[in-house]
C-alpha positions in Angstrom: -16.6 -6.7 -0.1 -15.5 -10.0 -1.4 -16.6 -12.9 0.8 -13.7 -15.1 -0.3 -11.5 -14.0 2.6 -9.0 -12.1 0.7 -8.2 -8.3 0.7 -8.9 -6.5 -2.6 -6.7 -3.8 -4.2 -8.0 -1.8 -7.1 -5.8 0.7 -9.1 -7.4 4.2 -9.1 -5.2 6.9 -10.5 -1.6 7.2 -11.7 0.4 10.4 -12.1 4.0 11.3 -12.9 5.1 10.8 -9.3 2.3 9.1 -7.4 -0.3 6.3 -7.8 -3.4 5.6 -5.8 -5.1 2.3 -5.0 -8.3 1.4 -3.3 -7.8 -1.2 -0.5 -10.8 -3.1 1.0 -11.3 -6.1 3.2 -13.9 -7.8 5.3 -13.7 -8.3 9.0 -10.5 -10.0 10.2 -8.9 -10.2 6.8 -5.3 -9.0 6.6 -2.6 -8.2 4.1 0.6 -10.2 4.5 3.3 -8.7 6.7 5.5 -6.5 4.5 7.6 -3.3 4.3 8.0 -0.7 1.6 11.0 1.0 0.2 9.5 4.5 0.8 6.8 6.0 2.9 3.2 6.1 1.8 -0.1 7.3 3.1 -3.2 5.3 4.0 -6.5 7.2 4.1 -9.5 5.2 5.5 -12.7 6.2 3.8 -15.1 3.6 5.4 -14.9 1.4 8.5 -11.7 0.8 10.4 -8.4 -1.1 10.2 -5.5 -1.8 12.5 -1.9 -1.3 11.2 0.2 -3.7 13.3 3.8 -2.5 13.6 6.5 -4.4 15.6 6.4 -1.8 18.4 2.7 -0.8 18.4 -0.7 -1.2 16.8 -2.4 1.8 15.3 -6.2 2.0 14.7 -7.2 4.0 11.7 -10.9 5.0 11.3 -12.9 6.5 8.5 -11.7 10.1 7.9 -8.3 9.4 9.4 -4.9 8.9 7.7 -1.7 7.3 8.6 1.8 7.9 7.2 3.4 4.4 6.9 7.2 4.9 7.3 9.7 3.3 4.8 11.4 0.0 5.8 9.1 -0.7 8.7 7.5 -4.2 8.9 3.7 -4.0 9.2 0.5 -5.8 8.6 -2.9 -4.2 7.9 -6.0 -6.0 9.4 -9.6 -5.1 8.8 -11.4 -4.3 12.1 -14.3 -4.9 11.4 -14.1 -4.0 7.7 -12.8 -1.1 5.8 -12.1 0.7 2.6 -9.2 3.0 2.1 -7.1 4.9 -0.5 -3.4 4.1 -0.5 -1.3 7.0 -1.8 2.3 6.0 -2.8 5.2 7.1 -4.9 5.4 5.2 -8.2 8.9 3.9 -7.4 7.7 2.1 -4.2 8.8 -1.5 -3.9 7.4 -4.0 -1.4 9.1 -6.8 0.5 6.9 -9.5 2.0 8.0 -11.6 5.0 8.3 -15.3 4.5 
C-alpha cells in the first residue's frame, strides 16, 4: 500500500470487450464520488471496503463481489484497507462529482 493517502489503480488485463484493474487503498482512503456509464464488477481479494451509494452503504469483504449498477453515484472507501479487481467493459466512461 502507498502511504501517501491516495488510492492506487493498476491496469491488469485487456481483452476485446473487458478490462481489469487492481484497486488498492489504505485505511480510510476513498475514491472520489463518481458514476459510470455501464455496470461493472468489484471483486475484493484482500481486506474490506465500503461502497457508499446514496440509498445505502454496502460492505464488501475478501472473497466477495459487488455488481455496481450503471449511472448510480457511489464512493469506495477502504475499511480498513483492501485490494480488489475491478472488471469493466472497455467502453465504460466515468463522471466525477464536483
